[in-house]
Structures are given as structure tokens and as C-alpha cells.
N, C-alpha and C positions, 0 to 999 in steps of 0.2 A: 505658310508653306504648308502644302498638302501633305498628310502623313499616311505612309503606306498602310495599307489594311493590315498587314502582318504585326504591326506596332502593338496591338490589342494584347497578342499573345506573348510580345516581347514584355511589356510591363507586368505582366501576371507574373512571367518567369522569373522575373526579379522581384517580385513581391513577399517572397519568404524572406528576403533581407532586412525588411524593414523593423522586423521585431527587434532587431540587433542595435538598433540606433536611439539614442538618447530621446525621451519626449519632447523636450522642450524646442520650442521653435528655432529653425536653422536662421544664422545670420547671413548665409550665402548660398545663395541656389544655382545649381550648374545644371542647364540642360543641354544635353550632350548627344548631337545629332550624329548617326552614324550611317553613313553611305555605304551599305551592302546589300545583294539582294539577299542574303541569308546571314547569319548569325555563326554558320558552322565553324570557321576559324577563331571567330573572336568572342563568342559568349561567356567563357570561362576568364577570360581578361578582362571583359568589363565587369562583369561580377565581382572580380576581385579589387579592383580598380573601385567600385562603388563601395564594396565594405569596408576596406583599408583607409579610405578617406573621411569616409562617415565615422568610422571608429576612430581614426587618429585626431581628428579634429572634436572628437567629444558632442557630437551631432549639430557643431556651428556649420559647417558644410552640407548641403544635402545634395544628391547626385540623381538626376532623372535621365534615364536612358531612353531614348527615343530612336527607333530605325526608320530613317526617313525614306521618302518615295525613291524609287529606282531612276535617278537624275540623269542616268546616260540614254533615255528614250526623249529626252526634250528637245535635243537640236536638230532642228530642222536640215542642217548640214550632216546629220547622222555623227556629229562629234560631241563628246560630253562636254558639258560645261561643270564649272566651281560653282554653283549654286549653294551646297551647304557651305562653304567656305565664305560666300558673299554673306550670307545669313550671319556667320559668325563675326565676320569683319564688323557688321550693322549693329552687332550687339543684340540681334533679335536671340541669339542662342551664345551660350559661354563657350560651351566646346564643340569642334566636329572631328570626323574621322572618314577621310576618302582615299581612294586609290590615287597612287602617284602619278598615274597618265591622265587622272581628271585633273588632279591639281597643276598638272603640267602647264594647263590653260592660263594660270597666274603665274607660274615660274617655270620654264622651261627647262631649267636644270633638273626639275624631278622626273622627265621623260629618261633619265638616265639609265633607269631601272630595266625599261623594255629593250634598251638598245641590245642588239645579238652579240653573244659571246666576249661582253665586255667584262662580266664577272667570272671569276673562276670557277666558285662553288660557293656553298654556303659559309664558309668559314670565311671567306674575302668578303662576303656581304657582312658579316659579323664585325669585321675589321672595318667596314665604312661606316655602318651604323654607331658603332661604340667610338670612332675616332674622330679627328678634327675635320674630316671630308664631312662626315654626316653632320655633323655640329654646324658645319657652315651651310650647309642645303638647309636643314632647318631654320636657320637664322636667315636666309632668304626671303621668307616670309613674313618678316617684320614689315616689309613697305607696304603690305597688305594692309596693316591691321589686325594680325594676328601671329603669334608665336607658337610656332613649332617646337612638340615636345619629343616625341619619339616616333621612330617607324617601327611598324609591324609588316608581316607577309601578308596576311589575309588572302592566300593565294600560294606564294611561294614560287618552287623552280616551273617554268614554262617549257612546252615541248609542242610538236606541230603534230598533232593527232592527222592520220591519214585514211581515206577508205579503201584506195585500191594499190597503193605501191609504197614500198620503202623509201625513205629517204637517206642516203648514206654520202650523197656528195653534192654539191651546188646545181650538178648538172640536173639531179633530181628533182630538185625544188622548184626549176623553172616548167612555166606553162600551168601551175596549180592554181586554184581559185581557192584562197586562205582567207577564211573568218578570221579578223583580229577586233582588239578593243576599238582601233578608229581614229587613234591620236595623230597626230601627223610625222612622228617618229617612227609608229608604226607603220605605216605606208609607206614611209620613204625606205625602209630596210625591206619590208617583203615584194615593193615593187623593184628596188635595186638589184634584187637577185633571180628578177625574171617571172614572178608570179603576179598574180591580180588580189591586191586585198580587198575584201567585202568587210565593211565595218557591221560588226553583231554587238559590238560593247559589250557589256559584262551580262548578256544574256545568253547563255548556253542553252536554255531550255529552248531557244528559237534556232539552234543549230540542226537538229534531226530534220524539221523540215525544208529547210533550206538545203540541206545533203537531199533530201529525196527528190526534189526537183530539180537539182543540179546546180542550184547557185553557187555552191562551194562543194569542193571534195578534201579540203583540210582544212584545220582550225588550230589557232595557238590557243592553249588551255594547259592546267596542271591535271594531275593525276586524280586528284579530289575531285575537281570539277567534272573530269571527263567521266567519274563515277556517278557523280549526283545527277548529271544530266542524262544516264544511261547511253552514252555515245556509244558502248560498244555494241549496241543495235544496229551500227552502220560502220563505224569507224574500227579498223582492223590493226592498224600500226600506232605506233608512239614514239615519234622519232623528236631529234634534238633535244633531249630533256637538259635542262638548265641552260638553254642557249638565252633564253632572256629570264626576268622575275617579275613576278606580281606583288608589287609592295603596296603598303598604305601607309598614312600618317596620320598621327592625331595632332592638334593644334588647339588654341584657346585665344579667345579675344585678349589682345594685348592690354587695355585698359582694365578689364576685369582683373585679370591676372595682378596687375600694377597696384590694384585697389585693395589688394589681400595682406594680411600682416606676413611678416617675413617667413614666419615659421608653416603657414597655410602655402606660400608659395613653393616653400622647399618639400612640405607634405607632397603636394600634388606633382611637383617635377621628379621626386623620388619613386613615387608611386606610379605613375605613370610609365617611367622607365621598366621598371623591374617588371609590371604588368606587361607589358610590351615584350619581354623577355619571355614571359611565359607563352604569350600566342606564337612567338616565332618557333619554340620548339614544339607545341600543339600541332603548329601547319605540318611541320617537317613529318610527325608521327603519321597525321593523318593522309599526307599523301603516300609515305611508305606501305600504310594500311590500302590504302585505294589500289594502289600499284599490285600489289599481291591478290586483292582481289580481281581486277581487271585481268590479269595476266591469267588466273586460273579459270577465267571466262573466256580467253581465247586471244585476248589482244597481246600482239607481239611488243616487246619493248626492243627499237631497234637503237643499238648502243655505236656510237662512232667511234672509231680508232682515232689515237693520236694523229694520223697521218692524214685523215679525213676531217677531222675537227680543225687542223692547220689549213686544210684545202677551204673549208668556210670563211676563217679569219682572213686569208688572203684574198679570197672574193669579194670581201666586205669591204677592203680596205678603201678602194675609189665611193663606194656609198657614202664611209663614213667622212671621207675629204670633201665629198661634192655637197652633201646636205645635213649629217649626222653632226658634225663638229661646229655646224653654223647654228644648228638649233639649240644645242645642249651645251656648246662650251669646249673648244678645245682643251683648256687648260685643266678644267675639271675631268674629263675624260682621262686625261693623261694620269692626273692625281689619282682617280680612281684604281689605273691600270697598276701603279707603283705600292696602292696599299697593301701593308702586309694583311695576313690573315689574322682575325681574330681568334679568341682562346674557343677551344672546343668544349661542349656541354657533356657531361659524364654520360654515357649511356645511351648517345646519339651518334648515327653516324651524319656528317654533315656533306657527305657528297651527294649531288642532285644527279640522280640516277634516273 
């Protein structure tokens, strides 16, 4: 597997951690492939995981963190493939971390997170992540030779950024050319509301040229990604915040996991779940900071009234019935809808604004 050029920076950034690890040779080595275009959301979580596991195992486990190439560029059809997960399933690496829209190629239930207006807010997502529905979604990867461990955001609440108009109703959505990740579920709901989907995968750095030549006039993105890609240079409105969510999943080769002593299985499981929580809270903070910065630069957050949000939900019912329920599973969607909110985290507002 070809490694992204930035991986040299990544290894260096974690190099300072090595000194805290006992000097004897590790009994178990974990190569952890992270399929992100940047480590913005995930660096603190990954560093915490590495430190805790190596220290907690007294040096018996060594964790090598590798930022893998941008896999969403590889598909001839413009649809991302789960190459990292395949490498982990084959034992070429022991752990992986990928966006769930990419992992939906292996298990379509993971597309649930990109479905529009399925989740009420961040608290609702916490209820899913930490409850039985999330556990079942993680367990669904077992048939592929990998064990799901935890969900993170690595993005968080999506909105739809537009160049020339506000979106306050389904009618405003129609006719737009919208850049989106490219999974079948994305395409279905965007086109189902009367817009034209344009696959940009996870490369927001390519959105401004597409906007300049007229290929897109809107894009599904988060506040933080909007800021990092300097979309404020052309996009002036951030609409439909919290309409869908950019979520990632951490997983491990099941045979490797089974080979570990029980105490190390527990160490890995507990640590990855706790560091996933760190990442989720970090992502919320980063998005809030980015929103403040972009608003100060003239980007207008367009907040839907409860009545207009209800209009979107109503307009999407035929799309769910015709396509989305068949892709993701009607029973799963209904269970997600009735999942209660998870616990709040002190000091953070879990509303996706």
C-alpha cells in the first residue's frame, strides 16, 4: 500500500512519545492505518491511544500510526472504496480508521450517518454510539474479518454551503449542483430533493476550482472543513447545519485481536473507546471555533425554523421509502430514530448549529 507523503510528518509528530515506552522489544506490534486527508480532528485521540496502550501494556504492545494515502481518489467510478479495511482484514495492518461513508461499501448500514435529518443532534448521536444500536453496527463488520471498536466524528455535523443563495426550504434546494462525498446514499438523497450530486469525495481542497468553473454551486461540508479549505472565498452561506454527519470508525483485525491476552484485549477496547470520546468532543469544539471565525469573515449561518426543518423531513419521506431504507435498512433507521439522547459532556453544547 502506497503511503501518503505527509506520513513522514505524522511519524515525526508522534516521535516524542517513544521515550515514555519501556525499552524491551514489544511482543505485539500494531500498524494503525488512518484514512484521513488530514489529522486535524484525530491527532490528539491517536496520540492518547498510542501513549495509553504502550504504557498500559508495559511496552508489550507497540503502536505505529500511519496516515494512509487518500483512498477516495482511487475509484474509476468516483466512489471511494474500503482499501484500508481490506488491508486490515488481510492482516497487512492490524488496525484501521476510515470514514463511515467509505466503510459503507463493506456494510451499507454505515451509510446511516450521511442520511439527512435522521439524527436530531450530537446528543442523539452519542446515544447511538454508546448504546446497543452502535454496538450492533460495529459488530456488523465481523463478517469481513474485522472487529469494529468505536465511532468518532473526524468531521461532525455537515451542512450545505452555497455561493449565491440561502436554503430555507426544499424548494431552495432544487436545481443546485452539490458537491458531496460520493456514496450511493449521498447521491440518492441529494438527487431525491431535486439537486444534482457531484462527487468530490473527501477533497474539499478541490471545491474552489469546481466552483470557479461552475461545476458546483454548493457543497456538503462541516464548518471546520469549510474553514480549512478557505471556502469563504466564494461560498457565502452555510445552510442545513446538522442535516447529516461525517463519522469515522476504528476497527481491528479480528484474528490479531483474538491472539491477544484478555487483559490486552480489554486495554485496547477500553482505550480506543475513551480516546474516541476525546476526539468527538474535540471535533465539536473545532467546528464551533471555525463557525465563529467564518462568521466573522462574512459567512452567513442560515438557521432553519422548526417548521422549515419539518418541511425537509416531509419532503424526504418518499426518498427514504424509495431508496434509503432499502440501502441502509428500514429497521435500523427506525431504531436510530427512537434511540434516546446520550449524556451531555460538561462544558460543551451538543447542538449542531
